[in-house]
PAFIBA-274476 format. One record per residue (C-alpha): residue number from 1; x, y, z. Coordinates in nm, 3 decimals. Layout:
N
REC   k       x       y       z
REC NUM       X       Y       Z
...
REM end
This chain:
310
REC   k       x       y       z
REC   1   1.631   2.957   5.617
REC   2   1.441   3.170   5.364
REC   3   1.515   3.517   5.225
REC   4   1.394   3.796   5.455
REC   5   1.267   4.143   5.365
REC   6   1.604   4.308   5.427
REC   7   1.779   4.072   5.188
REC   8   1.813   4.135   4.817
REC   9   1.893   3.976   4.487
REC  10   2.116   4.185   4.264
REC  11   1.959   4.168   3.920
REC  12   2.180   4.241   3.619
REC  13   2.067   4.270   3.258
REC  14   2.350   4.283   3.005
REC  15   2.275   4.380   2.646
REC  16   2.486   4.483   2.352
REC  17   2.393   4.848   2.422
REC  18   2.313   4.882   2.792
REC  19   2.398   4.732   3.130
REC  20   2.117   4.753   3.386
REC  21   2.153   4.672   3.755
REC  22   1.930   4.692   4.060
REC  23   1.856   4.530   4.395
REC  24   1.520   4.360   4.437
REC  25   1.336   4.229   4.743
REC  26   1.148   3.899   4.742
REC  27   0.828   4.102   4.688
REC  28   0.966   4.255   4.370
REC  29   1.050   4.600   4.506
REC  30   1.336   4.752   4.304
REC  31   1.593   4.997   4.439
REC  32   1.936   5.134   4.347
REC  33   1.863   5.098   3.975
REC  34   2.142   5.198   3.740
REC  35   2.174   5.194   3.363
REC  36   2.490   5.261   3.168
REC  37   2.644   5.186   2.833
REC  38   2.784   4.836   2.802
REC  39   3.027   4.929   2.522
REC  40   3.329   4.996   2.745
REC  41   3.244   4.698   2.964
REC  42   3.263   4.461   2.668
REC  43   3.601   4.587   2.547
REC  44   3.917   4.405   2.645
REC  45   3.874   4.175   2.945
REC  46   3.493   4.176   2.951
REC  47   3.454   3.932   3.240
REC  48   3.712   4.117   3.447
REC  49   3.542   4.449   3.373
REC  50   3.208   4.303   3.479
REC  51   3.349   4.169   3.805
REC  52   3.488   4.513   3.888
REC  53   3.156   4.676   3.802
REC  54   2.956   4.439   4.022
REC  55   3.188   4.467   4.321
REC  56   3.194   4.846   4.290
REC  57   2.814   4.855   4.280
REC  58   2.780   4.635   4.591
REC  59   3.032   4.848   4.781
REC  60   2.878   5.175   4.662
REC  61   2.544   5.085   4.821
REC  62   2.702   4.894   5.113
REC  63   2.513   4.576   5.032
REC  64   2.780   4.311   5.081
REC  65   2.586   4.144   5.363
REC  66   2.235   4.199   5.225
REC  67   2.277   4.061   4.872
REC  68   2.211   3.687   4.896
REC  69   2.218   3.613   4.524
REC  70   2.314   3.760   4.188
REC  71   2.131   3.693   3.863
REC  72   2.269   3.792   3.524
REC  73   2.053   3.790   3.212
REC  74   2.234   3.774   2.879
REC  75   2.126   3.752   2.513
REC  76   2.302   3.421   2.477
REC  77   2.277   3.046   2.509
REC  78   2.363   2.927   2.859
REC  79   2.415   2.577   3.000
REC  80   2.159   2.396   3.213
REC  81   2.356   2.470   3.530
REC  82   2.294   2.842   3.465
REC  83   2.657   2.940   3.472
REC  84   2.843   2.879   3.144
REC  85   2.777   3.097   2.837
REC  86   2.801   2.899   2.514
REC  87   2.734   3.163   2.250
REC  88   2.670   3.537   2.272
REC  89   2.712   3.701   1.930
REC  90   2.631   4.049   2.064
REC  91   2.851   4.022   2.375
REC  92   3.205   3.982   2.249
REC  93   3.430   3.867   2.531
REC  94   3.153   3.686   2.717
REC  95   3.135   3.376   2.498
REC  96   3.257   3.029   2.594
REC  97   3.310   3.135   2.953
REC  98   3.191   3.017   3.295
REC  99   3.067   3.359   3.398
REC 100   2.863   3.237   3.695
REC 101   3.165   3.073   3.856
REC 102   3.385   3.378   3.796
REC 103   3.135   3.621   3.948
REC 104   3.073   3.396   4.249
REC 105   3.447   3.363   4.312
REC 106   3.492   3.740   4.281
REC 107   3.200   3.846   4.501
REC 108   3.150   3.548   4.731
REC 109   2.779   3.554   4.640
REC 110   2.586   3.270   4.466
REC 111   2.543   3.370   4.102
REC 112   2.301   3.253   3.834
REC 113   2.349   3.330   3.464
REC 114   2.061   3.273   3.225
REC 115   1.907   3.382   2.898
REC 116   1.767   3.733   2.935
REC 117   1.443   3.636   2.766
REC 118   1.367   3.389   3.046
REC 119   1.375   3.681   3.289
REC 120   1.147   3.891   3.069
REC 121   0.893   3.611   3.060
REC 122   0.910   3.557   3.437
REC 123   0.845   3.928   3.491
REC 124   0.538   3.919   3.268
REC 125   0.399   3.601   3.425
REC 126   0.444   3.731   3.779
REC 127   0.312   4.083   3.722
REC 128   0.011   3.958   3.524
REC 129  -0.050   3.673   3.773
REC 130  -0.093   3.429   3.486
REC 131  -0.017   3.101   3.660
REC 132  -0.120   3.097   4.027
REC 133  -0.171   2.718   4.021
REC 134   0.140   2.630   3.817
REC 135  -0.061   2.448   3.551
REC 136  -0.031   2.673   3.246
REC 137   0.171   2.670   2.924
REC 138   0.291   3.020   2.837
REC 139   0.506   3.142   2.548
REC 140   0.703   3.465   2.546
REC 141   0.802   3.606   2.207
REC 142   1.008   3.925   2.224
REC 143   1.107   4.084   1.894
REC 144   1.397   4.325   1.915
REC 145   1.734   4.315   1.744
REC 146   1.671   3.941   1.720
REC 147   1.383   3.715   1.818
REC 148   1.379   3.625   2.186
REC 149   1.169   3.332   2.299
REC 150   1.098   3.147   2.622
REC 151   0.870   2.852   2.695
REC 152   0.704   2.809   3.035
REC 153   0.522   2.487   3.126
REC 154   0.354   2.400   3.458
REC 155   0.543   2.644   3.676
REC 156   0.886   2.620   3.514
REC 157   1.071   2.768   3.220
REC 158   1.147   2.482   2.983
REC 159   1.520   2.475   2.908
REC 160   1.572   2.136   2.740
REC 161   1.863   1.894   2.763
REC 162   2.142   2.152   2.729
REC 163   1.966   2.457   2.871
REC 164   1.917   2.628   2.534
REC 165   1.552   2.554   2.445
REC 166   1.350   2.830   2.283
REC 167   1.597   2.962   2.026
REC 168   1.307   3.051   1.797
REC 169   1.511   3.311   1.612
REC 170   1.747   3.040   1.494
REC 171   1.510   2.792   1.337
REC 172   1.578   2.762   0.962
REC 173   1.347   2.940   0.719
REC 174   1.280   2.795   0.374
REC 175   1.450   2.972   0.080
REC 176   1.674   3.168   0.316
REC 177   2.050   3.126   0.287
REC 178   2.165   3.452   0.446
REC 179   2.437   3.428   0.709
REC 180   2.332   3.477   1.071
REC 181   2.551   3.618   1.348
REC 182   2.522   3.283   1.527
REC 183   2.731   3.119   1.252
REC 184   2.449   2.936   1.075
REC 185   2.265   3.031   0.758
REC 186   1.895   3.071   0.701
REC 187   1.792   3.162   1.058
REC 188   1.457   3.330   1.115
REC 189   1.625   3.634   1.272
REC 190   1.790   3.716   0.942
REC 191   1.458   3.773   0.766
REC 192   1.221   3.889   1.042
REC 193   1.377   4.090   1.324
REC 194   1.507   4.434   1.406
REC 195   1.820   4.350   1.210
REC 196   1.606   4.291   0.900
REC 197   1.426   4.622   0.953
REC 198   1.761   4.802   0.961
REC 199   1.853   4.635   0.633
REC 200   1.518   4.726   0.476
REC 201   1.557   5.088   0.582
REC 202   1.903   5.106   0.431
REC 203   1.826   4.927   0.104
REC 204   1.461   5.011   0.034
REC 205   1.377   5.323   0.234
REC 206   1.695   5.534   0.263
REC 207   1.483   5.843   0.336
REC 208   1.348   5.685   0.654
REC 209   1.485   5.630   1.003
REC 210   1.433   5.276   1.124
REC 211   1.211   5.392   1.409
REC 212   0.968   5.548   1.157
REC 213   0.957   5.261   0.910
REC 214   0.608   5.138   1.006
REC 215   0.474   5.493   1.026
REC 216   0.593   5.591   0.679
REC 217   0.602   5.262   0.490
REC 218   0.361   5.032   0.673
REC 219   0.154   4.976   0.357
REC 220   0.450   4.886   0.137
REC 221   0.484   4.529   0.001
REC 222   0.818   4.494   0.180
REC 223   0.674   4.570   0.524
REC 224   0.366   4.355   0.467
REC 225   0.595   4.066   0.371
REC 226   0.807   4.133   0.680
REC 227   0.502   4.105   0.909
REC 228   0.382   3.785   0.742
REC 229   0.729   3.629   0.765
REC 230   0.756   3.734   1.130
REC 231   0.434   3.549   1.206
REC 232   0.568   3.214   1.084
REC 233   0.802   3.120   1.373
REC 234   0.535   3.225   1.624
REC 235   0.264   3.024   1.447
REC 236   0.493   2.722   1.434
REC 237   0.558   2.724   1.808
REC 238   0.192   2.786   1.892
REC 239   0.085   2.494   1.672
REC 240   0.338   2.267   1.843
REC 241   0.263   2.363   2.204
REC 242  -0.103   2.480   2.213
REC 243  -0.033   2.736   2.490
REC 244  -0.272   2.900   2.734
REC 245  -0.115   3.242   2.678
REC 246   0.120   3.398   2.423
REC 247   0.299   3.712   2.540
REC 248   0.424   3.941   2.264
REC 249   0.682   4.209   2.334
REC 250   1.015   4.356   2.237
REC 251   1.122   4.687   2.089
REC 252   1.004   4.617   1.734
REC 253   0.644   4.556   1.843
REC 254   0.651   4.885   2.036
REC 255   0.767   5.097   1.743
REC 256   0.529   5.368   1.627
REC 257   0.247   5.228   1.410
REC 258   0.367   4.869   1.433
REC 259   0.069   4.677   1.284
REC 260   0.001   4.471   1.594
REC 261  -0.344   4.351   1.491
REC 262  -0.222   4.252   1.144
REC 263   0.063   4.060   1.307
REC 264  -0.172   3.867   1.534
REC 265  -0.408   3.798   1.242
REC 266  -0.115   3.659   1.042
REC 267  -0.016   3.432   1.331
REC 268  -0.372   3.300   1.356
REC 269  -0.388   3.246   0.979
REC 270  -0.073   3.031   0.984
REC 271  -0.167   2.834   1.298
REC 272  -0.352   2.500   1.285
REC 273  -0.731   2.536   1.254
REC 274  -0.970   2.519   1.422
REC 275  -0.755   2.476   1.731
REC 276  -0.531   2.622   1.859
REC 277  -0.584   2.909   1.611
REC 278  -0.931   3.003   1.734
REC 279  -0.843   2.998   2.103
REC 280  -0.508   3.181   2.116
REC 281  -0.493   3.428   2.404
REC 282  -0.242   3.701   2.314
REC 283  -0.108   3.942   2.576
REC 284   0.114   4.247   2.534
REC 285   0.430   4.282   2.736
REC 286   0.484   4.627   2.884
REC 287   0.806   4.799   2.788
REC 288   1.032   4.897   3.077
REC 289   1.403   4.932   3.141
REC 290   1.368   4.724   3.457
REC 291   1.171   4.415   3.347
REC 292   1.477   4.191   3.309
REC 293   1.629   4.299   3.640
REC 294   1.308   4.233   3.835
REC 295   1.214   3.917   3.644
REC 296   1.553   3.763   3.704
REC 297   1.523   3.836   4.073
REC 298   1.184   3.660   4.091
REC 299   1.342   3.349   3.943
REC 300   1.649   3.372   4.167
REC 301   1.453   3.407   4.491
REC 302   1.259   3.095   4.392
REC 303   1.586   2.908   4.333
REC 304   1.727   3.023   4.667
REC 305   1.409   2.923   4.850
REC 306   1.430   2.571   4.709
REC 307   1.799   2.556   4.800
REC 308   1.746   2.664   5.162
REC 309   1.452   2.428   5.209
REC 310   1.629   2.125   5.063
REM end
């Protein structure tokens, strides 16, 4: 048995601000897309609220028989079985919980929970057709509130022993002792992410909205230092893995007047020479509200296909 055209995966992307849901065919066609605030969902019994939301969505569109799998992307660390959430600093109430099991029990539908950044990378790889022969190494670096990262090698996202590989935003940075929301100190996210930009705007540029910080203060020493610091985790991973492609995305890189070329030049400058520095192939991710929903569905259909054919 394999998924047919009238069967869907329900893709769900949960962030600290928004909840996005949609049904996707095996060919990547999205329908019934919804976006709403996740604030009320995450209050009180977050898992119970989510179960009600999912069941209501399925019943609203009368899809109980057509949805053959559910995928949920979260900004969190998730176990290798793609079910249990270890740590989710921005999703209070969804930490230390077997969310996949709970949703499956509530809906009766196989459910996969994974890091949202894995789904973003899968979307980019599939829509850009980057690995038709499953022999490429591809890195996804998505800079938003934090630093999202996923590593793809020879047709698979690399997840490591515990399922949490690619936490690039939480590698320690020298001379950095600031507390991170993950509970550690000195994480890269503290000094080079959207959170850092918010802090810079408040402390150094109180006249400026965060969204205009590159437009109005792009030539300031503080912003130049921010860009150089941001390049360090990326250069480190590129030097270690020598990838075929490096996909750069996330809300910070799409802000007005973000110095994209300067950022890439800084990455190259900090990467091992002559190679891989001189051969890095950078690609831009395209911003969309639906990337995570569709990307998760690509990955889930692949999982279901392997399950049915086993």
